[in-house]
C-alpha positions as CSV (number, residue, x, y, z in Angstrom):
1,M,207.5,17.9,159.7
2,R,207.7,20.2,156.7
3,K,204.3,19.2,155.5
4,I,202.7,20.2,158.8
5,Y,204.5,23.5,158.7
6,D,203.4,24.2,155.1
7,S,199.8,23.4,155.9
8,L,199.8,25.6,159.1
9,A,201.9,28.6,157.7
10,P,199.1,30.3,155.7
11,R,196.6,29.9,158.6
12,L,199.2,31.3,161.1
13,T,200.0,34.3,159.1
14,K,196.3,35.1,158.8
15,E,195.6,34.6,162.6
16,L,198.7,36.2,164.1
17,P,197.6,39.8,163.6
18,R,194.2,39.0,165.2
19,I,196.0,37.3,168.2
20,A,198.4,40.3,168.6
21,L,195.4,42.7,168.6
22,K,193.6,40.6,171.2
23,L,196.8,40.5,173.3
24,E,197.3,44.2,173.0
25,T,193.7,44.9,174.1
26,L,194.1,42.5,177.0
27,T,197.3,44.3,178.0
28,D,195.7,47.7,177.8
29,H,192.8,46.5,180.0
30,T,195.2,45.1,182.5
31,F,197.2,48.3,182.6
32,T,194.1,50.3,183.0
33,M,192.9,48.1,185.9
34,V,196.3,48.3,187.6
35,I,196.3,52.1,187.2
36,V,192.8,52.4,188.7
37,V,193.7,50.2,191.7
38,L,196.9,52.2,192.3
39,I,195.1,55.5,192.1
40,V,192.5,54.4,194.6
41,L,195.2,53.0,197.0
42,V,197.1,56.3,196.8
43,F,194.0,58.3,197.4
44,V,193.0,56.3,200.4
45,L,196.5,56.6,201.8
46,D,196.3,60.3,201.2
47,L,193.0,60.6,203.0
48,L,194.3,58.6,206.0
49,T,197.6,60.5,206.5
50,P,197.7,64.0,208.0
51,L,198.6,67.0,205.9
52,G,202.3,67.6,205.6
53,L,203.2,64.0,204.6
54,V,203.8,63.8,200.9
55,I,201.8,60.7,200.0
56,W,200.5,62.5,197.0
57,T,203.9,62.0,195.2
58,L,202.9,58.3,194.9
59,Y,200.6,59.4,192.1
60,A,203.7,59.3,189.9
61,I,203.5,55.5,189.8
62,P,200.2,55.3,188.0
63,L,201.2,58.2,185.8
64,G,204.4,56.4,184.8
65,L,202.4,53.2,184.0
66,A,199.9,55.3,181.9
67,S,202.7,56.7,179.9
68,W,203.8,53.1,178.9
69,C,200.3,52.1,177.8
70,S,199.5,52.2,174.1
71,M,196.1,53.9,174.7
72,R,196.9,57.5,173.9
73,C,194.1,59.0,175.9
74,L,195.0,57.2,179.1
75,L,197.8,59.5,180.2
76,P,195.8,62.8,180.1
77,I,192.8,61.2,181.8
78,T,195.1,59.7,184.5
79,A,196.8,63.1,185.0
80,G,193.5,64.9,185.3
81,V,192.1,62.3,187.8
82,C,195.3,62.4,189.9
83,S,195.2,66.2,189.9
84,V,191.6,66.3,191.1
85,L,192.3,63.7,193.8
86,V,195.4,65.7,195.1
87,I,193.1,68.7,195.6
88,L,190.4,66.5,197.3
89,G,193.0,64.9,199.5
90,Y,194.2,68.4,200.5
91,F,190.7,69.4,201.7
92,Y,189.6,66.0,203.2
93,S,192.8,64.9,204.9
94,P,193.1,65.2,208.7
95,P,194.9,68.3,210.1
96,G,198.6,68.3,209.5
97,I,201.9,68.4,211.2
98,S,202.7,71.8,212.7
99,Y,206.0,73.2,211.6
């Protein structure tokens, strides 16, 4: 058993950083896709509900996920997109609830 480990150890130490980098890239892409899907879902819900219902607060979920991602540029991009979609949702939502 020790011979097998000794023969594999140099190869593993060489390959592990590459595997970790691939896994991190895969995780970043997965996070990005989940964030995009959530943003689209929240925007569709925001467009379907009348003004006065605070569906736009659900944008906090993709923003929270973006803050956990290791891609540093993802959070400001997500915040900008969510801000623009909140404004669009305000103008294109059906008339709201009268107070």
